[in-house]
mmCIF file of the protein (N, C-alpha, C, O) and its ligand, coordinates in Angstrom:
data_MODEL
# 
_entry.id   MODEL 
# 
loop_
_entity.id 
_entity.type 
_entity.pdbx_number_of_molecules 
1 polymer     1 
2 non-polymer 1 
# 
_entity_poly.entity_id                      1 
_entity_poly.type                           'polypeptide(L)' 
_entity_poly.nstd_linkage                   no 
_entity_poly.nstd_monomer                   no 
_entity_poly.pdbx_seq_one_letter_code       MRTHVAEPRLCPTCSDILRFEILDDERFLVAWSCVNCGLIRTTEPV 
_entity_poly.pdbx_seq_one_letter_code_can   MRTHVAEPRLCPTCSDILRFEILDDERFLVAWSCVNCGLIRTTEPV 
_entity_poly.pdbx_strand_id                 A 
# 
loop_
_entity_poly_seq.entity_id 
_entity_poly_seq.num 
_entity_poly_seq.mon_id 
_entity_poly_seq.hetero 
1 1  MET n 
1 2  ARG n 
1 3  THR n 
1 4  HIS n 
1 5  VAL n 
1 6  ALA n 
1 7  GLU n 
1 8  PRO n 
1 9  ARG n 
1 10 LEU n 
1 11 CYS n 
1 12 PRO n 
1 13 THR n 
1 14 CYS n 
1 15 SER n 
1 16 ASP n 
1 17 ILE n 
1 18 LEU n 
1 19 ARG n 
1 20 PHE n 
1 21 GLU n 
1 22 ILE n 
1 23 LEU n 
1 24 ASP n 
1 25 ASP n 
1 26 GLU n 
1 27 ARG n 
1 28 PHE n 
1 29 LEU n 
1 30 VAL n 
1 31 ALA n 
1 32 TRP n 
1 33 SER n 
1 34 CYS n 
1 35 VAL n 
1 36 ASN n 
1 37 CYS n 
1 38 GLY n 
1 39 LEU n 
1 40 ILE n 
1 41 ARG n 
1 42 THR n 
1 43 THR n 
1 44 GLU n 
1 45 PRO n 
1 46 VAL n 
# 
loop_
_struct_asym.id 
_struct_asym.entity_id 
A 1 
B 2 
# 
loop_
_chem_comp.id 
_chem_comp.type 
_chem_comp.mon_nstd_flag 
ALA 'L-peptide linking' y 
ARG 'L-peptide linking' y 
ASN 'L-peptide linking' y 
ASP 'L-peptide linking' y 
CYS 'L-peptide linking' y 
GLU 'L-peptide linking' y 
GLY 'peptide linking'   y 
HIS 'L-peptide linking' y 
ILE 'L-peptide linking' y 
LEU 'L-peptide linking' y 
MET 'L-peptide linking' y 
PHE 'L-peptide linking' y 
PRO 'L-peptide linking' y 
SER 'L-peptide linking' y 
THR 'L-peptide linking' y 
TRP 'L-peptide linking' y 
VAL 'L-peptide linking' y 
ZN  non-polymer         . 
# 
_pdbx_entity_nonpoly.entity_id   2 
_pdbx_entity_nonpoly.name        ? 
_pdbx_entity_nonpoly.comp_id     ZN 
# 
_pdbx_nonpoly_scheme.asym_id         B 
_pdbx_nonpoly_scheme.entity_id       2 
_pdbx_nonpoly_scheme.mon_id          ZN 
_pdbx_nonpoly_scheme.ndb_seq_num     1 
_pdbx_nonpoly_scheme.pdb_seq_num     101 
_pdbx_nonpoly_scheme.auth_seq_num    101 
_pdbx_nonpoly_scheme.pdb_mon_id      ZN 
_pdbx_nonpoly_scheme.auth_mon_id     ZN 
_pdbx_nonpoly_scheme.pdb_strand_id   A 
_pdbx_nonpoly_scheme.pdb_ins_code    . 
# 
loop_
_atom_site.group_PDB 
_atom_site.id 
_atom_site.type_symbol 
_atom_site.label_atom_id 
_atom_site.label_alt_id 
_atom_site.label_comp_id 
_atom_site.label_asym_id 
_atom_site.label_entity_id 
_atom_site.label_seq_id 
_atom_site.pdbx_PDB_ins_code 
_atom_site.Cartn_x 
_atom_site.Cartn_y 
_atom_site.Cartn_z 
_atom_site.occupancy 
_atom_site.B_iso_or_equiv 
_atom_site.pdbx_formal_charge 
_atom_site.auth_seq_id 
_atom_site.auth_comp_id 
_atom_site.auth_asym_id 
_atom_site.auth_atom_id 
_atom_site.pdbx_PDB_model_num 
ATOM   1   N  N  . MET A 1 1  ? -15.521 -20.609 5.615  1.00 0.00 ? 1   MET A N  1 
ATOM   2   C  CA . MET A 1 1  ? -14.443 -19.746 5.736  1.00 0.00 ? 1   MET A CA 1 
ATOM   3   C  C  . MET A 1 1  ? -14.507 -18.685 4.650  1.00 0.00 ? 1   MET A C  1 
ATOM   4   O  O  . MET A 1 1  ? -15.039 -18.942 3.571  1.00 0.00 ? 1   MET A O  1 
ATOM   5   N  N  . ARG A 1 2  ? -13.997 -17.546 4.903  1.00 0.00 ? 2   ARG A N  1 
ATOM   6   C  CA . ARG A 1 2  ? -14.079 -16.484 3.847  1.00 0.00 ? 2   ARG A CA 1 
ATOM   7   C  C  . ARG A 1 2  ? -12.831 -16.412 3.260  1.00 0.00 ? 2   ARG A C  1 
ATOM   8   O  O  . ARG A 1 2  ? -11.817 -16.485 3.954  1.00 0.00 ? 2   ARG A O  1 
ATOM   9   N  N  . THR A 1 3  ? -12.779 -16.252 1.847  1.00 0.00 ? 3   THR A N  1 
ATOM   10  C  CA . THR A 1 3  ? -11.518 -16.252 1.115  1.00 0.00 ? 3   THR A CA 1 
ATOM   11  C  C  . THR A 1 3  ? -11.151 -14.630 1.034  1.00 0.00 ? 3   THR A C  1 
ATOM   12  O  O  . THR A 1 3  ? -11.980 -13.741 0.836  1.00 0.00 ? 3   THR A O  1 
ATOM   13  N  N  . HIS A 1 4  ? -9.812  -14.459 1.219  1.00 0.00 ? 4   HIS A N  1 
ATOM   14  C  CA . HIS A 1 4  ? -9.329  -13.193 1.138  1.00 0.00 ? 4   HIS A CA 1 
ATOM   15  C  C  . HIS A 1 4  ? -8.953  -12.795 -0.347 1.00 0.00 ? 4   HIS A C  1 
ATOM   16  O  O  . HIS A 1 4  ? -8.033  -13.292 -0.996 1.00 0.00 ? 4   HIS A O  1 
ATOM   17  N  N  . VAL A 1 5  ? -9.781  -11.864 -0.746 1.00 0.00 ? 5   VAL A N  1 
ATOM   18  C  CA . VAL A 1 5  ? -9.343  -11.243 -2.014 1.00 0.00 ? 5   VAL A CA 1 
ATOM   19  C  C  . VAL A 1 5  ? -8.364  -10.225 -1.955 1.00 0.00 ? 5   VAL A C  1 
ATOM   20  O  O  . VAL A 1 5  ? -8.343  -9.585  -0.904 1.00 0.00 ? 5   VAL A O  1 
ATOM   21  N  N  . ALA A 1 6  ? -7.496  -9.904  -2.890 1.00 0.00 ? 6   ALA A N  1 
ATOM   22  C  CA . ALA A 1 6  ? -6.548  -8.990  -2.822 1.00 0.00 ? 6   ALA A CA 1 
ATOM   23  C  C  . ALA A 1 6  ? -7.115  -7.533  -2.735 1.00 0.00 ? 6   ALA A C  1 
ATOM   24  O  O  . ALA A 1 6  ? -7.142  -6.806  -3.727 1.00 0.00 ? 6   ALA A O  1 
ATOM   25  N  N  . GLU A 1 7  ? -7.544  -7.159  -1.570 1.00 0.00 ? 7   GLU A N  1 
ATOM   26  C  CA . GLU A 1 7  ? -8.218  -5.933  -1.370 1.00 0.00 ? 7   GLU A CA 1 
ATOM   27  C  C  . GLU A 1 7  ? -7.106  -4.744  -1.233 1.00 0.00 ? 7   GLU A C  1 
ATOM   28  O  O  . GLU A 1 7  ? -6.016  -4.880  -0.677 1.00 0.00 ? 7   GLU A O  1 
ATOM   29  N  N  . PRO A 1 8  ? -7.569  -3.609  -1.820 1.00 0.00 ? 8   PRO A N  1 
ATOM   30  C  CA . PRO A 1 8  ? -6.493  -2.467  -1.693 1.00 0.00 ? 8   PRO A CA 1 
ATOM   31  C  C  . PRO A 1 8  ? -6.414  -2.099  -0.249 1.00 0.00 ? 8   PRO A C  1 
ATOM   32  O  O  . PRO A 1 8  ? -7.329  -2.187  0.569  1.00 0.00 ? 8   PRO A O  1 
ATOM   33  N  N  . ARG A 1 9  ? -5.106  -1.643  -0.031 1.00 0.00 ? 9   ARG A N  1 
ATOM   34  C  CA . ARG A 1 9  ? -4.740  -1.255  1.322  1.00 0.00 ? 9   ARG A CA 1 
ATOM   35  C  C  . ARG A 1 9  ? -5.406  0.151   1.668  1.00 0.00 ? 9   ARG A C  1 
ATOM   36  O  O  . ARG A 1 9  ? -5.606  0.970   0.772  1.00 0.00 ? 9   ARG A O  1 
ATOM   37  N  N  . LEU A 1 10 ? -5.737  0.401   2.970  1.00 0.00 ? 10  LEU A N  1 
ATOM   38  C  CA . LEU A 1 10 ? -6.358  1.643   3.230  1.00 0.00 ? 10  LEU A CA 1 
ATOM   39  C  C  . LEU A 1 10 ? -5.482  2.407   4.128  1.00 0.00 ? 10  LEU A C  1 
ATOM   40  O  O  . LEU A 1 10 ? -4.687  1.930   4.937  1.00 0.00 ? 10  LEU A O  1 
ATOM   41  N  N  . CYS A 1 11 ? -5.737  3.739   3.876  1.00 0.00 ? 11  CYS A N  1 
ATOM   42  C  CA . CYS A 1 11 ? -4.874  4.746   4.780  1.00 0.00 ? 11  CYS A CA 1 
ATOM   43  C  C  . CYS A 1 11 ? -5.328  4.544   6.149  1.00 0.00 ? 11  CYS A C  1 
ATOM   44  O  O  . CYS A 1 11 ? -6.517  4.483   6.461  1.00 0.00 ? 11  CYS A O  1 
ATOM   45  N  N  . PRO A 1 12 ? -4.298  4.438   7.002  1.00 0.00 ? 12  PRO A N  1 
ATOM   46  C  CA . PRO A 1 12 ? -4.575  4.289   8.501  1.00 0.00 ? 12  PRO A CA 1 
ATOM   47  C  C  . PRO A 1 12 ? -5.148  5.730   9.120  1.00 0.00 ? 12  PRO A C  1 
ATOM   48  O  O  . PRO A 1 12 ? -5.793  5.806   10.166 1.00 0.00 ? 12  PRO A O  1 
ATOM   49  N  N  . THR A 1 13 ? -4.810  6.776   8.328  1.00 0.00 ? 13  THR A N  1 
ATOM   50  C  CA . THR A 1 13 ? -5.224  8.068   8.861  1.00 0.00 ? 13  THR A CA 1 
ATOM   51  C  C  . THR A 1 13 ? -6.625  8.406   8.473  1.00 0.00 ? 13  THR A C  1 
ATOM   52  O  O  . THR A 1 13 ? -7.476  8.710   9.309  1.00 0.00 ? 13  THR A O  1 
ATOM   53  N  N  . CYS A 1 14 ? -6.863  8.344   7.113  1.00 0.00 ? 14  CYS A N  1 
ATOM   54  C  CA . CYS A 1 14 ? -8.197  8.900   6.640  1.00 0.00 ? 14  CYS A CA 1 
ATOM   55  C  C  . CYS A 1 14 ? -9.007  7.799   6.016  1.00 0.00 ? 14  CYS A C  1 
ATOM   56  O  O  . CYS A 1 14 ? -10.119 8.049   5.550  1.00 0.00 ? 14  CYS A O  1 
ATOM   57  N  N  . SER A 1 15 ? -8.491  6.585   5.989  1.00 0.00 ? 15  SER A N  1 
ATOM   58  C  CA . SER A 1 15 ? -9.128  5.339   5.412  1.00 0.00 ? 15  SER A CA 1 
ATOM   59  C  C  . SER A 1 15 ? -9.447  5.460   3.885  1.00 0.00 ? 15  SER A C  1 
ATOM   60  O  O  . SER A 1 15 ? -10.327 4.818   3.312  1.00 0.00 ? 15  SER A O  1 
ATOM   61  N  N  . ASP A 1 16 ? -8.718  6.254   3.380  1.00 0.00 ? 16  ASP A N  1 
ATOM   62  C  CA . ASP A 1 16 ? -8.774  6.372   1.864  1.00 0.00 ? 16  ASP A CA 1 
ATOM   63  C  C  . ASP A 1 16 ? -7.933  5.156   1.279  1.00 0.00 ? 16  ASP A C  1 
ATOM   64  O  O  . ASP A 1 16 ? -7.092  4.523   1.918  1.00 0.00 ? 16  ASP A O  1 
ATOM   65  N  N  . ILE A 1 17 ? -8.302  4.936   -0.044 1.00 0.00 ? 17  ILE A N  1 
ATOM   66  C  CA . ILE A 1 17 ? -7.483  3.850   -0.656 1.00 0.00 ? 17  ILE A CA 1 
ATOM   67  C  C  . ILE A 1 17 ? -6.162  4.275   -1.049 1.00 0.00 ? 17  ILE A C  1 
ATOM   68  O  O  . ILE A 1 17 ? -5.997  5.324   -1.670 1.00 0.00 ? 17  ILE A O  1 
ATOM   69  N  N  . LEU A 1 18 ? -5.139  3.455   -0.692 1.00 0.00 ? 18  LEU A N  1 
ATOM   70  C  CA . LEU A 1 18 ? -3.743  3.829   -1.028 1.00 0.00 ? 18  LEU A CA 1 
ATOM   71  C  C  . LEU A 1 18 ? -3.378  3.383   -2.399 1.00 0.00 ? 18  LEU A C  1 
ATOM   72  O  O  . LEU A 1 18 ? -3.806  2.333   -2.876 1.00 0.00 ? 18  LEU A O  1 
ATOM   73  N  N  . ARG A 1 19 ? -2.604  4.172   -3.008 1.00 0.00 ? 19  ARG A N  1 
ATOM   74  C  CA . ARG A 1 19 ? -2.097  3.857   -4.348 1.00 0.00 ? 19  ARG A CA 1 
ATOM   75  C  C  . ARG A 1 19 ? -0.645  3.324   -4.207 1.00 0.00 ? 19  ARG A C  1 
ATOM   76  O  O  . ARG A 1 19 ? 0.195   3.968   -3.579 1.00 0.00 ? 19  ARG A O  1 
ATOM   77  N  N  . PHE A 1 20 ? -0.399  2.286   -4.725 1.00 0.00 ? 20  PHE A N  1 
ATOM   78  C  CA . PHE A 1 20 ? 0.912   1.711   -4.612 1.00 0.00 ? 20  PHE A CA 1 
ATOM   79  C  C  . PHE A 1 20 ? 1.812   1.900   -5.837 1.00 0.00 ? 20  PHE A C  1 
ATOM   80  O  O  . PHE A 1 20 ? 1.311   1.898   -6.961 1.00 0.00 ? 20  PHE A O  1 
ATOM   81  N  N  . GLU A 1 21 ? 3.100   2.060   -5.653 1.00 0.00 ? 21  GLU A N  1 
ATOM   82  C  CA . GLU A 1 21 ? 4.115   2.361   -6.621 1.00 0.00 ? 21  GLU A CA 1 
ATOM   83  C  C  . GLU A 1 21 ? 5.226   1.480   -6.409 1.00 0.00 ? 21  GLU A C  1 
ATOM   84  O  O  . GLU A 1 21 ? 5.779   1.468   -5.309 1.00 0.00 ? 21  GLU A O  1 
ATOM   85  N  N  . ILE A 1 22 ? 5.668   0.630   -7.484 1.00 0.00 ? 22  ILE A N  1 
ATOM   86  C  CA . ILE A 1 22 ? 6.758   -0.257  -7.308 1.00 0.00 ? 22  ILE A CA 1 
ATOM   87  C  C  . ILE A 1 22 ? 8.122   0.393   -7.430 1.00 0.00 ? 22  ILE A C  1 
ATOM   88  O  O  . ILE A 1 22 ? 8.514   0.745   -8.542 1.00 0.00 ? 22  ILE A O  1 
ATOM   89  N  N  . LEU A 1 23 ? 8.822   0.561   -6.414 1.00 0.00 ? 23  LEU A N  1 
ATOM   90  C  CA . LEU A 1 23 ? 10.146  1.215   -6.382 1.00 0.00 ? 23  LEU A CA 1 
ATOM   91  C  C  . LEU A 1 23 ? 11.233  0.343   -6.800 1.00 0.00 ? 23  LEU A C  1 
ATOM   92  O  O  . LEU A 1 23 ? 12.054  0.741   -7.626 1.00 0.00 ? 23  LEU A O  1 
ATOM   93  N  N  . ASP A 1 24 ? 11.296  -0.808  -6.292 1.00 0.00 ? 24  ASP A N  1 
ATOM   94  C  CA . ASP A 1 24 ? 12.276  -1.787  -6.763 1.00 0.00 ? 24  ASP A CA 1 
ATOM   95  C  C  . ASP A 1 24 ? 11.715  -3.218  -7.039 1.00 0.00 ? 24  ASP A C  1 
ATOM   96  O  O  . ASP A 1 24 ? 11.328  -3.961  -6.137 1.00 0.00 ? 24  ASP A O  1 
ATOM   97  N  N  . ASP A 1 25 ? 11.706  -3.514  -8.265 1.00 0.00 ? 25  ASP A N  1 
ATOM   98  C  CA . ASP A 1 25 ? 11.114  -4.837  -8.637 1.00 0.00 ? 25  ASP A CA 1 
ATOM   99  C  C  . ASP A 1 25 ? 11.798  -6.002  -8.112 1.00 0.00 ? 25  ASP A C  1 
ATOM   100 O  O  . ASP A 1 25 ? 11.126  -7.010  -7.892 1.00 0.00 ? 25  ASP A O  1 
ATOM   101 N  N  . GLU A 1 26 ? 13.037  -6.000  -7.883 1.00 0.00 ? 26  GLU A N  1 
ATOM   102 C  CA . GLU A 1 26 ? 13.771  -7.159  -7.520 1.00 0.00 ? 26  GLU A CA 1 
ATOM   103 C  C  . GLU A 1 26 ? 13.603  -7.406  -6.047 1.00 0.00 ? 26  GLU A C  1 
ATOM   104 O  O  . GLU A 1 26 ? 13.560  -8.552  -5.600 1.00 0.00 ? 26  GLU A O  1 
ATOM   105 N  N  . ARG A 1 27 ? 13.503  -6.296  -5.262 1.00 0.00 ? 27  ARG A N  1 
ATOM   106 C  CA . ARG A 1 27 ? 13.440  -6.488  -3.806 1.00 0.00 ? 27  ARG A CA 1 
ATOM   107 C  C  . ARG A 1 27 ? 12.046  -6.325  -3.346 1.00 0.00 ? 27  ARG A C  1 
ATOM   108 O  O  . ARG A 1 27 ? 11.772  -6.309  -2.145 1.00 0.00 ? 27  ARG A O  1 
ATOM   109 N  N  . PHE A 1 28 ? 11.161  -6.204  -4.273 1.00 0.00 ? 28  PHE A N  1 
ATOM   110 C  CA . PHE A 1 28 ? 9.630   -6.033  -3.909 1.00 0.00 ? 28  PHE A CA 1 
ATOM   111 C  C  . PHE A 1 28 ? 9.521   -4.955  -2.909 1.00 0.00 ? 28  PHE A C  1 
ATOM   112 O  O  . PHE A 1 28 ? 8.842   -5.090  -1.891 1.00 0.00 ? 28  PHE A O  1 
ATOM   113 N  N  . LEU A 1 29 ? 10.210  -3.844  -3.201 1.00 0.00 ? 29  LEU A N  1 
ATOM   114 C  CA . LEU A 1 29 ? 10.027  -2.585  -2.373 1.00 0.00 ? 29  LEU A CA 1 
ATOM   115 C  C  . LEU A 1 29 ? 8.858   -1.712  -3.149 1.00 0.00 ? 29  LEU A C  1 
ATOM   116 O  O  . LEU A 1 29 ? 8.889   -1.265  -4.295 1.00 0.00 ? 29  LEU A O  1 
ATOM   117 N  N  . VAL A 1 30 ? 7.882   -1.621  -2.212 1.00 0.00 ? 30  VAL A N  1 
ATOM   118 C  CA . VAL A 1 30 ? 6.647   -1.045  -2.797 1.00 0.00 ? 30  VAL A CA 1 
ATOM   119 C  C  . VAL A 1 30 ? 6.308   0.210   -1.928 1.00 0.00 ? 30  VAL A C  1 
ATOM   120 O  O  . VAL A 1 30 ? 6.302   0.132   -0.699 1.00 0.00 ? 30  VAL A O  1 
ATOM   121 N  N  . ALA A 1 31 ? 6.019   1.396   -2.611 1.00 0.00 ? 31  ALA A N  1 
ATOM   122 C  CA . ALA A 1 31 ? 5.557   2.463   -1.692 1.00 0.00 ? 31  ALA A CA 1 
ATOM   123 C  C  . ALA A 1 31 ? 4.092   2.710   -1.905 1.00 0.00 ? 31  ALA A C  1 
ATOM   124 O  O  . ALA A 1 31 ? 3.606   2.805   -3.033 1.00 0.00 ? 31  ALA A O  1 
ATOM   125 N  N  . TRP A 1 32 ? 3.388   2.813   -0.776 1.00 0.00 ? 32  TRP A N  1 
ATOM   126 C  CA . TRP A 1 32 ? 1.938   3.083   -0.699 1.00 0.00 ? 32  TRP A CA 1 
ATOM   127 C  C  . TRP A 1 32 ? 1.767   4.593   -0.484 1.00 0.00 ? 32  TRP A C  1 
ATOM   128 O  O  . TRP A 1 32 ? 2.320   5.149   0.464  1.00 0.00 ? 32  TRP A O  1 
ATOM   129 N  N  . SER A 1 33 ? 1.058   5.207   -1.296 1.00 0.00 ? 33  SER A N  1 
ATOM   130 C  CA . SER A 1 33 ? 0.879   6.640   -1.077 1.00 0.00 ? 33  SER A CA 1 
ATOM   131 C  C  . SER A 1 33 ? -0.735  6.971   -0.977 1.00 0.00 ? 33  SER A C  1 
ATOM   132 O  O  . SER A 1 33 ? -1.576  6.359   -1.637 1.00 0.00 ? 33  SER A O  1 
ATOM   133 N  N  . CYS A 1 34 ? -1.010  7.939   -0.136 1.00 0.00 ? 34  CYS A N  1 
ATOM   134 C  CA . CYS A 1 34 ? -2.495  8.334   -0.062 1.00 0.00 ? 34  CYS A CA 1 
ATOM   135 C  C  . CYS A 1 34 ? -2.595  9.750   -0.734 1.00 0.00 ? 34  CYS A C  1 
ATOM   136 O  O  . CYS A 1 34 ? -1.924  10.735  -0.428 1.00 0.00 ? 34  CYS A O  1 
ATOM   137 N  N  . VAL A 1 35 ? -3.514  9.670   -1.661 1.00 0.00 ? 35  VAL A N  1 
ATOM   138 C  CA . VAL A 1 35 ? -3.701  11.048  -2.457 1.00 0.00 ? 35  VAL A CA 1 
ATOM   139 C  C  . VAL A 1 35 ? -4.477  12.043  -1.531 1.00 0.00 ? 35  VAL A C  1 
ATOM   140 O  O  . VAL A 1 35 ? -4.408  13.258  -1.718 1.00 0.00 ? 35  VAL A O  1 
ATOM   141 N  N  . ASN A 1 36 ? -5.117  11.560  -0.662 1.00 0.00 ? 36  ASN A N  1 
ATOM   142 C  CA . ASN A 1 36 ? -5.908  12.436  0.147  1.00 0.00 ? 36  ASN A CA 1 
ATOM   143 C  C  . ASN A 1 36 ? -5.256  13.239  1.304  1.00 0.00 ? 36  ASN A C  1 
ATOM   144 O  O  . ASN A 1 36 ? -5.585  14.404  1.533  1.00 0.00 ? 36  ASN A O  1 
ATOM   145 N  N  . CYS A 1 37 ? -4.247  12.521  2.079  1.00 0.00 ? 37  CYS A N  1 
ATOM   146 C  CA . CYS A 1 37 ? -3.679  13.259  3.097  1.00 0.00 ? 37  CYS A CA 1 
ATOM   147 C  C  . CYS A 1 37 ? -2.145  13.268  2.804  1.00 0.00 ? 37  CYS A C  1 
ATOM   148 O  O  . CYS A 1 37 ? -1.436  13.983  3.512  1.00 0.00 ? 37  CYS A O  1 
ATOM   149 N  N  . GLY A 1 38 ? -1.611  12.557  1.854  1.00 0.00 ? 38  GLY A N  1 
ATOM   150 C  CA . GLY A 1 38 ? -0.274  12.708  1.490  1.00 0.00 ? 38  GLY A CA 1 
ATOM   151 C  C  . GLY A 1 38 ? 0.596   11.710  2.205  1.00 0.00 ? 38  GLY A C  1 
ATOM   152 O  O  . GLY A 1 38 ? 1.820   11.780  2.099  1.00 0.00 ? 38  GLY A O  1 
ATOM   153 N  N  . LEU A 1 39 ? -0.070  10.660  3.027  1.00 0.00 ? 39  LEU A N  1 
ATOM   154 C  CA . LEU A 1 39 ? 0.728   9.774   3.629  1.00 0.00 ? 39  LEU A CA 1 
ATOM   155 C  C  . LEU A 1 39 ? 1.345   8.763   2.711  1.00 0.00 ? 39  LEU A C  1 
ATOM   156 O  O  . LEU A 1 39 ? 0.745   8.271   1.756  1.00 0.00 ? 39  LEU A O  1 
ATOM   157 N  N  . ILE A 1 40 ? 2.708   8.450   3.089  1.00 0.00 ? 40  ILE A N  1 
ATOM   158 C  CA . ILE A 1 40 ? 3.454   7.482   2.185  1.00 0.00 ? 40  ILE A CA 1 
ATOM   159 C  C  . ILE A 1 40 ? 4.098   6.359   3.114  1.00 0.00 ? 40  ILE A C  1 
ATOM   160 O  O  . ILE A 1 40 ? 4.825   6.599   4.079  1.00 0.00 ? 40  ILE A O  1 
ATOM   161 N  N  . ARG A 1 41 ? 3.747   5.194   2.706  1.00 0.00 ? 41  ARG A N  1 
ATOM   162 C  CA . ARG A 1 41 ? 4.337   4.107   3.461  1.00 0.00 ? 41  ARG A CA 1 
ATOM   163 C  C  . ARG A 1 41 ? 5.104   3.093   2.517  1.00 0.00 ? 41  ARG A C  1 
ATOM   164 O  O  . ARG A 1 41 ? 4.720   2.858   1.372  1.00 0.00 ? 41  ARG A O  1 
ATOM   165 N  N  . THR A 1 42 ? 6.145   2.551   3.056  1.00 0.00 ? 42  THR A N  1 
ATOM   166 C  CA . THR A 1 42 ? 6.864   1.778   2.070  1.00 0.00 ? 42  THR A CA 1 
ATOM   167 C  C  . THR A 1 42 ? 6.959   0.394   2.692  1.00 0.00 ? 42  THR A C  1 
ATOM   168 O  O  . THR A 1 42 ? 7.100   0.290   3.910  1.00 0.00 ? 42  THR A O  1 
ATOM   169 N  N  . THR A 1 43 ? 6.887   -0.694  1.889  1.00 0.00 ? 43  THR A N  1 
ATOM   170 C  CA . THR A 1 43 ? 6.906   -2.022  2.481  1.00 0.00 ? 43  THR A CA 1 
ATOM   171 C  C  . THR A 1 43 ? 8.084   -2.771  1.709  1.00 0.00 ? 43  THR A C  1 
ATOM   172 O  O  . THR A 1 43 ? 8.262   -2.730  0.492  1.00 0.00 ? 43  THR A O  1 
ATOM   173 N  N  . GLU A 1 44 ? 8.799   -3.414  2.576  1.00 0.00 ? 44  GLU A N  1 
ATOM   174 C  CA . GLU A 1 44 ? 9.863   -4.238  2.018  1.00 0.00 ? 44  GLU A CA 1 
ATOM   175 C  C  . GLU A 1 44 ? 9.970   -5.642  2.894  1.00 0.00 ? 44  GLU A C  1 
ATOM   176 O  O  . GLU A 1 44 ? 10.423  -5.747  4.034  1.00 0.00 ? 44  GLU A O  1 
ATOM   177 N  N  . PRO A 1 45 ? 9.505   -6.547  2.171  1.00 0.00 ? 45  PRO A N  1 
ATOM   178 C  CA . PRO A 1 45 ? 9.506   -7.952  2.771  1.00 0.00 ? 45  PRO A CA 1 
ATOM   179 C  C  . PRO A 1 45 ? 10.846  -8.357  3.213  1.00 0.00 ? 45  PRO A C  1 
ATOM   180 O  O  . PRO A 1 45 ? 11.801  -8.120  2.475  1.00 0.00 ? 45  PRO A O  1 
ATOM   181 N  N  . VAL A 1 46 ? 11.016  -8.946  4.346  1.00 0.00 ? 46  VAL A N  1 
ATOM   182 C  CA . VAL A 1 46 ? 12.353  -9.331  4.852  1.00 0.00 ? 46  VAL A CA 1 
ATOM   183 C  C  . VAL A 1 46 ? 12.732  -10.635 4.171  1.00 0.00 ? 46  VAL A C  1 
ATOM   184 O  O  . VAL A 1 46 ? 13.811  -11.173 4.423  1.00 0.00 ? 46  VAL A O  1 
HETATM 185 ZN ZN . ZN  B 2 .  ? -4.840  9.337   3.944  1.00 0.00 2 101 ZN  A ZN 1 
# 
């Protein structure tokens, strides 16, 4: 079995590495932004 290392998320548009920014530490709200095409995704675990 292969172990999953915490690999950086990739942009679904240009496959560039996304940079993440913690918006809300208590709610684990994280914004992923792509510096290449300007895409921004936010993740908020339910
Ligand atoms: Zn991108």
